[in-house]
N, C-alpha and C positions, 0 to 999 in steps of 0.2 A: 955089767952096767946096763941101764935101760936104753932102749933105742929112741932116737929122735926122728919123728915123721913130720915133714913140712907140708904145706898146702898142696904142692904138686903130688906128693905121695898120697894124700887123702883123695884127691881127684882120681888117681890111678886105681886105688884099691877099694873105693866105695862107690857102687852104682845105686841108682834109685830103686830098682826092684828089690835088691838085697836089703836096702835100708828099710823099705816098707815091711818086708817080712820080719826083719829083726825087731821092729817096733811092735808088730803084732805079737811076736813071741814074748817080748819084754813086758807088755801090758798084761798078757795072759799069765805070765809068771807073777806079776804084782797081784793079780786076782787070787792067786793061790798063796799069797803072803810069802812069795819067794823073790820079791823085788821091793826096793824102797826108794823114796825120794826125800832128799834134804832140800827144803825150799831155798831159793836164792836170797842172799843177803847182800846189801850194798854198803860197802865200807867207805867212809869219807876220809880223804887225806888232803886237807886243804882244798884246792880247786880240783883235785883229782878224785876219782872214785874207782874202787875195785869191786867187781861183782863176783860173788862166789856161790857155787851150788854143787850138789852132789847126788849120787845115786849108786845103788848096788844091785847085783843080780846073784842070788844064791845059786841059781842053776848053773852059773859059770864060775862061781866063787871069785867074782871080780867086783871091784867098786872103782869109782872115779870121782875126781874133783875137777870141776871146770872153773876157771877164773878168766876174767877179761876186764880190760880197762882201755879206753881210747880205741885203737884199732887192733890191739893184740889179744888174740883168743887162744887159750891153751886148755887141753884136757890132760890130766895126769891119771893114767890108767894103772891100777894095782891089781894084784892077785893076792888072795889070802895066804897062799903058800910062799910066793916068791917076792912079795913086796912090789916095788915100782917096776912096771913092765915097760912103759913108754910115756914119752912126752909128745903130745900130738897137737900140732897147730890146728886151730878149730874154727876158723872162719868158714871155710867151705863145708866142714863137718856140720856146723850149726845150720847152714842154709839147707843142706840135704835132709838132715833129720827133722827140721821144722816142716819142710814140705811133706816128708813121709808121714808125720803125725797128722797133718790135715787129710792126707789120703786115707789113712787108717780110720779116722773119724768119719769122713765123707762116705766111704763105702758102706758104712753101717747106717748113716743118718740121712743121706740123700735119697730121694724117692727113686724107685726102680726106673731105669731107662734114662736117668739124668745124663746129659751130654753137653749142654750149653753152659759155658762157664763165663763168669765175669770176674776180672781181676782189677782191683783198685790199688794202684801203686806200681812203680817201676824201679824200686830200690833194691838193696842187696838180697832181700828175701823173696822178691816177687817171682823171679824166673823159676826157681825150684818149686814154688807152689804150683805153677802150671805143669812143669815136668812130672811132678808127683801125681797129680790128678790124671794126666795122660797115661802114665805108667799103670795106674790102677783101673784103666778102662773107663774113666768118668769124663773124658774130654774129647769131643769131636770138633768143636769150634769154640773160639774164645774171643771176647771183647775186652779190651784193656783201656783203662783211663789213667792218665797221670797229668799233673798240673802243667808241666813244661812240654809243649807240643813237639819240639825237636827231639827231646830225649824220649818221649813216648813213641814217636815214629821209628827212631833207631832201635828201641827195645823191641817193637813189634817185628821189624824187619829181621832181626836176629833170631827171634823166637819162632817164627813161622817154619823155617826148615827143620828146627830141632823137634818141633811137635808133629811135623808133616800134617798140619791141620790149618784151616783158615784162621787168621788172626786179624782182628779189626781194631784200629785205633779209634776209639770212641771220642766224641766231641765233649762229653760230660760224663760224670759218674752215673747220673740218672739214666742216660742213654745206654751205658754199658750194662747196667743191671736189669734193664727193663724186661728182657725176655730170658733171663738166665735161670737155669735149674740150680746152679751152685754159684754163690758169690763169695769171693775171698777178698778181704781187706788186708793189705800188707803195707801199712804206713806207720809213721810215728806221730800221727796227728794228735793234737790235744783236744780236738773237737770232732764229732762224728762225720764220717765221709760216706756212710751208707745209711739211708733213711728207710724206715718201714714202709712209708707211702709209695716208694718206688718199686717195691718188690711184688712179683706176681705170686699167686697162691702156690704153696707147696715147695717153696725155695728152701735150700739149705745154705746157711751163712757160716763161713769160717772167719773169725776175727783173730788175726795172728800177729799183728804188728804192735799193738798197745799192751806191753807187758810191764807197765809201771802205773802207779796210782794217779799220775798226772796226765795220762793219755786215754783218749776215748774215741775209738774208731766207729763204734756201733751205736746207733740211735737207741735211746732208752726204750722206745716203743717196740723195737725188735726183741729186746729181752723180755718185755712184758707179754708180748704176743706169742713167743716161742712155746710150742708144746713140749719140746725136749731141749734141755740145755745141758751141755757136757763140757767138762774142762779136764785137762790132763792131770791136775792135782788140786783138790779143793783147798787144803791149807795154804798153798801158794796163791791160789785165786783170792783168798781172803786178804792177802797182802797187796796184790798187784792188779787185780781185775777191776779197774775203776768203774766200768759200766755197771758191774754187779754191786760193788761196794757202795756207790752213790745211792742206788735204789734201795739197798738194805737200810742205809742210814735214814732215808726218808720214810721208811715204813712201808714201801710199796713192793718189797721183794723179800723172799725168805730163802736162805741157803739150802733148805730142804728140797728145793726144786732142782738143784744142780746134781748131776750124776758124774762120777769120775769115769774117765775114759776106759780104765781097765774093766769096769763093770759092763760096758756095752760091747767091748771087744770079745768078751767071752760069753755073752748072753745074746738073746734075740731082742730086736727092737721092733715094737709094734708101732707102725707109722701110718698116720692118716695122710694119704697122698696130697691133700690140700692144706696140710699144716706146715707151719714154719718151724725150722729147727736151727739150733745155734751151737757151734763148737767154739768155745773161748780158749784159744791156744795161748800158752804162756812159755812153753819150753821148759823141760824139767831134766834133772840129772839122770833119771832112768833112761831117757832117750840117748844121752851122751855116752853112758857106759855101754849101751847096746851096740851102737854103731862104732865106737872106738875099739871094741873087741873085734869086730869084723875087720877093721882096718889093720889092727895089730896082727891078727892071725894070718891074713893074706900077705902082709909085709914079710913076716917070718917065713911063710911058705914059699915066697918068691926066691929065697936064698940070698937076697941082697942085704938083709939085715940079720945080724946075729944076736939073739937075746943072751942074757946071762946064763 
């Protein structure tokens, strides 16, 4: 029988440095045509919706399906030879791998010496964004902004000892990003929360929260001004990346400007230190199979779970 791994197991068996390396390896495999992505689809069931996505890694001969609805997230991990290996609760998994993806992009796209981070949002994805950038050596100090002051201050108080770095609760999003080298938006906002006019020269922006066509975290001017735009999967971006979709429909943007993450992971990036760069993160099944495999292998190695 397959094993069942809950959120506590995921937290035990998946650490951020390992997740970052797993995603580097997974996107490198995709660049060699040894990994694939099945874009997310959203199935309507009356007032409910089930989101389904997938991915595979030929290097491991494994593939996965992720499904989630309301607050329940699960990854089904399969092997080509043995079929279903594990059912993995995937809320914590999703937070860690989404943070790791931003780190993988930022280490290639941020200018050398980047260390000042701004984080917009204090929700379920925000903490791991900061932890991932810190793990990748890209964070020495961070300013955070959230709409609810009490929640923001509690978030910063918890985050500071985890990062072992100064954490500032900013009074506005504009104040948070003003001096940042890396700006991460982690919200579900329908309207932009980061504006191009607020950013200093040479900043790198991660837009990670808006993964549906009715959400827009990033000001259109950021897209238009960016010298390099990267996303984890272009076909999925054409369905979900509202900031890019809107500009394409208006004739102001061309998809030829967008590069897939696997292309920059395996290649060099020529970056003007004064240029703006943008990573539009959506979260893809390739990331899920990569980290679910780590969790599964470590769980089996622990001796507490017995596979078929």
